Structure formats: C-alpha cells, structure tokens
N, C-alpha and C positions, 0 to 999 in steps of 0.2 A: 456576494462576490462576483457572480456571473456578470452583473451589469458593469461593475467596476473593471473587469477583465476586458469586456467588449469596449468600453469607453476609453480605457487607457492601455490596452494590449498588455496586461500585467502577466508576469511570470513570477509565481510565488513558490518559494522552497521553504517547507516547514519541517525543521528538524525537532521531533518532540517525542514524548514517552508514549507508551502504548495506550494509556487511558484516553488522551486527547486523540491519538491517531484512530482508535476505535470509534470514538464519538463522530469524527469527521467521516469515516467510512460508512458508518450507519446512516448518517444524513446524506450520503451520496454526493459529498463535496470534494472527493478526491478525483482528480482528472488522471493523475499518473503516480505511480509508486517508484520510488528509487530504494532499493534494498541491498544492503551488504550481507551476504550469507557466509557463515564460517562453518567449515567441515567438522563440527563437534556436536556431541549429544550432551544437552544440558540437564536432561531429567525432569521429573514432574514438578520441581520447585522453581524452574525458570519462569520468568515473566514473559507473556506473549507480546508479540509485536502490535497486536490489536486486541486490547483488553475489553472486556465487556461484550464481545461479539461472539455469538454461538450460532452459526448457521449449520443446519443438517448438510451432510456431504452433497446430497442431490440438489441442494438450493445454494450451495456456496458459490460466490461470485468467481467466475473465470476471468483470468488475466491474459491479455495478448503481450507476449514479451517483444519489446522493441529493440532491446540491446542487453547483451550480456558479455562480461569481460572478466577474465581472472586478474585479481589484484593481489599479488603475493599469494598467500594460501587461501584467501577469500575469493568469492564471486560477487561481482556487482551486477544487479539486474534492474533494468528499467522496464516496467510494464504498465499497461492501461487496462482499465476494466473493460472486458469485452462488450461490444454493442449488444443490446438485447438482454444482457444479464447484468446490467449495471446496478448491482445491490451494493457494490464496495464503493 
C-alpha cells in the first residue's frame, strides 16, 4: 500500500470491525485513526475496537491527537501513531 500511496497519492478510509482493525494495527499499516467515542461504560462483554491486540501498558503505542471535536454527545478524535513508537 505504501508504494500505491506514493505513486497515486491515495487517501484510504477503512471503516471496519475490530478484528481487521487489530490486524492492520499489528502490521503497522495504519497511518491515522479516526475514532468516535461515546461517554458510556459498556462492561466486559463489549467488543474492543482493536481485537486480537494485547500490548502491555508500558509498550502500548502512543497516539498524537491531531483533531478532536464534540459531535452531539460523542467525541470525534483523529490521531496518528507517535513517531518512534509506531507499534499501532
């Protein structure tokens, strides 16, 4: 995908489930995350946004927030993996 992006200047938005999102994050193929967060507690039966990913807190990828905005009761956040910690 990197060579395609460089060749065609592609912007790709992928709306997907947690399993594919987790696989892309583990493979370091995510340049930017766009997240909608709702102020609710879902409990331990909720599905994670990145399934199959279990980083210890000390090694968890850090994100740099580019943009955040309230959208009704929710919050929209755009963030990129922090340089030097690109495990996501």
